[in-house]
DSSP file (Angstrom, degrees, kcal/mol; ACC not computed):
  #  RESIDUE AA STRUCTURE BP1 BP2  ACC     N-H-->O    O-->H-N    N-H-->O    O-->H-N    TCO  KAPPA ALPHA  PHI   PSI    X-CA   Y-CA   Z-CA
    1    1 A M              0   0    0      0, 0.0     2,-0.1     0, 0.0     0, 0.0   0.000 360.0 360.0 360.0 148.9 -163.9   81.6   -8.3
    2    2 A T     >  -     0   0    0      1,-0.1     4,-2.5     4,-0.0     5,-0.2  -0.340 360.0-102.6 -77.8 168.7 -161.9   80.8   -5.3
    3    3 A D  H  > S+     0   0    0      1,-0.2     4,-2.4     2,-0.2     5,-0.2   0.916 124.2  49.3 -58.5 -43.4 -158.4   82.1   -4.8
    4    4 A A  H  > S+     0   0    0      1,-0.2     4,-2.3     2,-0.2    -1,-0.2   0.898 111.1  49.1 -65.1 -40.5 -157.0   78.7   -5.7
    5    5 A Q  H  > S+     0   0    0      2,-0.2     4,-2.5     1,-0.2    -1,-0.2   0.902 111.0  50.1 -65.9 -40.4 -159.1   78.5   -8.8
    6    6 A T  H  X S+     0   0    0     -4,-2.5     4,-2.7     2,-0.2     5,-0.2   0.922 110.9  48.9 -64.8 -43.6 -158.1   81.9   -9.9
    7    7 A L  H  X S+     0   0    0     -4,-2.4     4,-2.5     1,-0.2    -2,-0.2   0.922 112.3  48.5 -60.3 -44.0 -154.4   81.1   -9.5
    8    8 A A  H  X S+     0   0    0     -4,-2.3     4,-2.5     2,-0.2    -2,-0.2   0.901 111.9  49.9 -63.4 -40.5 -154.8   77.9  -11.4
    9    9 A Y  H  X S+     0   0    0     -4,-2.5     4,-2.9     2,-0.2     5,-0.2   0.943 111.9  46.8 -63.2 -48.1 -156.6   79.8  -14.2
   10   10 A V  H  X S+     0   0    0     -4,-2.7     4,-2.4     1,-0.2    -2,-0.2   0.914 113.3  49.2 -61.8 -42.8 -154.0   82.5  -14.5
   11   11 A Q  H  X S+     0   0    0     -4,-2.5     4,-1.8    -5,-0.2    -1,-0.2   0.928 113.9  45.2 -63.3 -44.6 -151.2   79.9  -14.5
   12   12 A A  H  X S+     0   0    0     -4,-2.5     4,-2.4     1,-0.2    -2,-0.2   0.908 112.8  50.7 -65.7 -41.7 -152.9   77.9  -17.2
   13   13 A A  H  X S+     0   0    0     -4,-2.9     4,-2.2     1,-0.2    -1,-0.2   0.890 108.1  53.2 -64.3 -38.5 -153.7   80.9  -19.3
   14   14 A A  H  X>S+     0   0    0     -4,-2.4     5,-2.9    -5,-0.2     4,-0.6   0.901 110.2  47.9 -62.5 -40.4 -150.1   82.1  -19.1
   15   15 A V  H ><5S+     0   0    0     -4,-1.8     3,-0.8     3,-0.2    -2,-0.2   0.926 110.0  52.5 -65.0 -44.4 -148.9   78.8  -20.4
   16   16 A V  H 3<5S+     0   0    0     -4,-2.4    -2,-0.2     1,-0.2    -1,-0.2   0.899 116.5  38.0 -60.3 -42.2 -151.4   78.8  -23.2
   17   17 A V  H 3<5S-     0   0    0     -4,-2.2    -1,-0.2    -5,-0.1    -2,-0.2   0.427 115.2-112.9 -93.0   2.7 -150.3   82.2  -24.5
   18   18 A G  T <<5 +     0   0    0     -3,-0.8    -3,-0.2    -4,-0.6    -4,-0.1   0.807  59.2 154.6  76.9  30.9 -146.6   81.7  -23.8
   19   19 A L      < -     0   0    0     -5,-2.9     2,-1.7    -6,-0.2    -1,-0.2  -0.825  39.2-143.4 -92.6 120.4 -146.1   84.2  -20.9
   20   20 A P        +     0   0    0      0, 0.0     2,-0.4     0, 0.0    -5,-0.1  -0.585  35.2 168.2 -82.8  83.3 -143.2   83.2  -18.7
   21   21 A L        -     0   0    0     -2,-1.7     2,-0.1   -10,-0.1    -2,-0.0  -0.778  25.0-143.0 -99.1 138.9 -144.7   84.3  -15.3
   22   22 A D     >  -     0   0    0     -2,-0.4     4,-2.5     1,-0.1     5,-0.2  -0.370  38.0 -90.6 -88.2 177.9 -143.2   83.4  -12.0
   23   23 A G  H  > S+     0   0    0      1,-0.2     4,-2.1     2,-0.2     5,-0.1   0.858 125.5  50.4 -59.1 -39.9 -145.2   82.7   -8.9
   24   24 A E  H  > S+     0   0    0      2,-0.2     4,-2.1     1,-0.2    -1,-0.2   0.898 111.3  48.4 -66.9 -40.2 -145.3   86.3   -7.7
   25   25 A Q  H  > S+     0   0    0      2,-0.2     4,-2.6     1,-0.2     5,-0.2   0.914 110.4  51.3 -65.9 -42.3 -146.4   87.6  -11.0
   26   26 A I  H  X S+     0   0    0     -4,-2.5     4,-2.3     1,-0.2    -1,-0.2   0.909 109.6  50.8 -60.8 -41.7 -149.1   85.0  -11.2
   27   27 A A  H  X S+     0   0    0     -4,-2.1     4,-2.1    -5,-0.2    -1,-0.2   0.908 110.8  48.4 -63.3 -42.2 -150.4   85.9   -7.8
   28   28 A R  H  X S+     0   0    0     -4,-2.1     4,-2.1     2,-0.2    -2,-0.2   0.919 111.8  48.6 -65.7 -42.8 -150.5   89.6   -8.7
   29   29 A V  H  X S+     0   0    0     -4,-2.6     4,-2.6     1,-0.2    -1,-0.2   0.903 109.8  53.1 -62.4 -40.2 -152.4   88.9  -11.9
   30   30 A A  H  X S+     0   0    0     -4,-2.3     4,-2.5    -5,-0.2    -1,-0.2   0.895 107.2  51.5 -62.8 -40.6 -154.8   86.7  -10.0
   31   31 A V  H  X S+     0   0    0     -4,-2.1     4,-2.1     2,-0.2    -1,-0.2   0.933 112.4  45.8 -61.1 -45.8 -155.5   89.6   -7.5
   32   32 A H  H  X S+     0   0    0     -4,-2.1     4,-2.6     2,-0.2    -2,-0.2   0.888 111.4  52.7 -65.4 -38.9 -156.2   92.0  -10.4
   33   33 A L  H  X S+     0   0    0     -4,-2.6     4,-2.5     2,-0.2    -2,-0.2   0.921 110.2  47.3 -63.2 -43.7 -158.4   89.4  -12.1
   34   34 A Q  H  X S+     0   0    0     -4,-2.5     4,-2.0     2,-0.2    -1,-0.2   0.891 112.1  50.3 -65.8 -38.4 -160.5   88.9   -9.0
   35   35 A R  H  X S+     0   0    0     -4,-2.1     4,-2.1     2,-0.2    -2,-0.2   0.924 111.8  47.8 -63.6 -44.0 -160.9   92.6   -8.5
   36   36 A T  H  X S+     0   0    0     -4,-2.6     4,-2.5     1,-0.2    -2,-0.2   0.897 110.1  52.0 -64.6 -40.7 -162.0   93.0  -12.1
   37   37 A A  H  X S+     0   0    0     -4,-2.5     4,-2.3     1,-0.2    -1,-0.2   0.880 108.6  51.8 -63.0 -37.5 -164.5   90.2  -11.8
   38   38 A G  H  X S+     0   0    0     -4,-2.0     4,-1.9     2,-0.2    -2,-0.2   0.904 110.0  48.2 -64.8 -41.8 -165.9   91.8   -8.7
   39   39 A L  H  X S+     0   0    0     -4,-2.1     4,-2.2     2,-0.2    -2,-0.2   0.915 111.8  49.9 -63.5 -43.1 -166.3   95.1  -10.5
   40   40 A A  H  X S+     0   0    0     -4,-2.5     4,-2.3     1,-0.2    -2,-0.2   0.898 108.4  52.7 -63.2 -40.5 -168.0   93.4  -13.4
   41   41 A A  H  X S+     0   0    0     -4,-2.3     4,-0.8     1,-0.2    -1,-0.2   0.893 108.8  50.6 -62.8 -39.1 -170.4   91.5  -11.1
   42   42 A T  H >< S+     0   0    0     -4,-1.9     3,-0.7     1,-0.2     4,-0.4   0.922 111.6  47.3 -63.3 -44.1 -171.4   94.9   -9.5
   43   43 A L  H >< S+     0   0    0     -4,-2.2     3,-1.3     1,-0.2    -2,-0.2   0.856 105.2  59.5 -66.7 -34.9 -172.1   96.4  -12.9
   44   44 A E  H 3< S+     0   0    0     -4,-2.3    -1,-0.2     1,-0.3    -2,-0.2   0.725  96.6  63.1 -67.1 -19.6 -174.1   93.4  -14.0
   45   45 A E  T << S+     0   0    0     -4,-0.8    -1,-0.3    -3,-0.7    -2,-0.2   0.655  80.8  96.3 -78.0 -15.0 -176.5   94.0  -11.1
   46   46 A I  S <  S-     0   0    0     -3,-1.3     2,-0.4    -4,-0.4    -3,-0.0  -0.641  80.3-127.3 -79.1 122.0 -177.5   97.3  -12.5
   47   47 A P        +     0   0    0      0, 0.0     2,-0.4     0, 0.0    -2,-0.1  -0.562  36.0 176.1 -73.1 123.6 -180.7   97.0  -14.6
   48   48 A L        -     0   0    0     -2,-0.4    -2,-0.0    -4,-0.1     0, 0.0  -0.970  19.3-151.7-127.6 143.2 -180.3   98.5  -18.0
   49   49 A D    >>  -     0   0    0     -2,-0.4     3,-2.0     1,-0.1     4,-0.6  -0.712  37.9-102.0-103.8 162.5 -182.6   98.6  -21.0
   50   50 A P  G >4 S+     0   0    0      0, 0.0     3,-0.7     0, 0.0     5,-0.1   0.830 121.4  57.4 -55.6 -32.5 -181.3   98.7  -24.6
   51   51 A H  G 34 S+     0   0    0      1,-0.2    -3,-0.0     2,-0.1     0, 0.0   0.637  91.6  72.8 -75.4 -11.0 -182.1  102.4  -24.8
   52   52 A D  G <4 S+     0   0    0     -3,-2.0    -1,-0.2     1,-0.3    -4,-0.0   0.822 116.2  13.3 -71.2 -30.7 -179.8  103.1  -21.8
   53   53 A E  S << S-     0   0    0     -3,-0.7    -1,-0.3    -4,-0.6    -2,-0.1  -0.611  81.2-162.7-147.0  80.4 -176.6  102.5  -23.8
   54   54 A P        -     0   0    0      0, 0.0     2,-0.1     0, 0.0    -3,-0.1  -0.353  23.8-115.1 -68.5 144.2 -177.2  102.4  -27.5
   55   55 A A        -     0   0    0      1,-0.1     2,-0.1    -5,-0.1    -2,-0.0  -0.471  33.1-106.0 -73.9 147.7 -174.5  100.8  -29.7
   56   56 A E        -     0   0    0     -2,-0.1     2,-0.5     1,-0.1    -1,-0.1  -0.453  30.8-127.7 -70.2 147.2 -172.7  103.0  -32.1
   57   57 A L        -     0   0    0     -2,-0.1     2,-0.7    -3,-0.1    -1,-0.1  -0.854  13.6-142.0 -98.6 131.3 -173.6  102.6  -35.7
   58   58 A F        +     0   0    0     -2,-0.5    -2,-0.0     2,-0.0     0, 0.0  -0.837  22.2 176.4 -94.5 118.7 -170.8  102.0  -38.2
   59   59 A C        -     0   0    0     -2,-0.7    -2,-0.0     0, 0.0    -1,-0.0  -0.888  19.9-147.6-122.4  98.0 -171.4  103.7  -41.5
   60   60 A P        -     0   0    0      0, 0.0     3,-0.1     0, 0.0    -2,-0.0  -0.301  23.1-106.9 -66.3 149.1 -168.4  103.3  -43.8
   61   61 A A        -     0   0    0      1,-0.1     0, 0.0     0, 0.0     0, 0.0  -0.378  49.5 -83.6 -68.1 152.7 -167.5  106.1  -46.2
   62   62 A P        -     0   0    0      0, 0.0     2,-0.6     0, 0.0    -1,-0.1  -0.314  45.9-125.1 -57.9 139.9 -168.4  105.4  -49.8
   63   63 A F        -     0   0    0     -3,-0.1     0, 0.0     2,-0.0     0, 0.0  -0.791  27.1-177.4 -93.6 125.0 -165.6  103.4  -51.5
   64   64 A H        -     0   0    0     -2,-0.6     3,-0.1     0, 0.0    -1,-0.0  -0.931  21.8-138.8-121.1 105.0 -164.2  105.0  -54.7
   65   65 A P        -     0   0    0      0, 0.0     2,-0.0     0, 0.0    -2,-0.0  -0.268  32.1 -94.2 -62.5 149.2 -161.6  102.8  -56.3
   66   66 A A              0   0    0      1,-0.1     0, 0.0     0, 0.0     0, 0.0  -0.356 360.0 360.0 -62.0 140.3 -158.5  104.5  -57.6
   67   67 A R              0   0    0     -3,-0.1    -1,-0.1    -2,-0.0     0, 0.0   0.414 360.0 360.0-103.0 360.0 -158.8  105.3  -61.3
């Protein structure tokens, strides 16, 4: 996204979730968002196979209703 697009996105998202941000706050959030997007893009370039990062398995404990 361009700087203008990122600013517009942050401003619209703030309105949608009801955050009263002023222009300076919106600009700071936009800078952080662009930095985070850059980090994510770098990580997405790393080739990974499913065995490189296995998902945790959730095994709930047996449920025993109160007697």
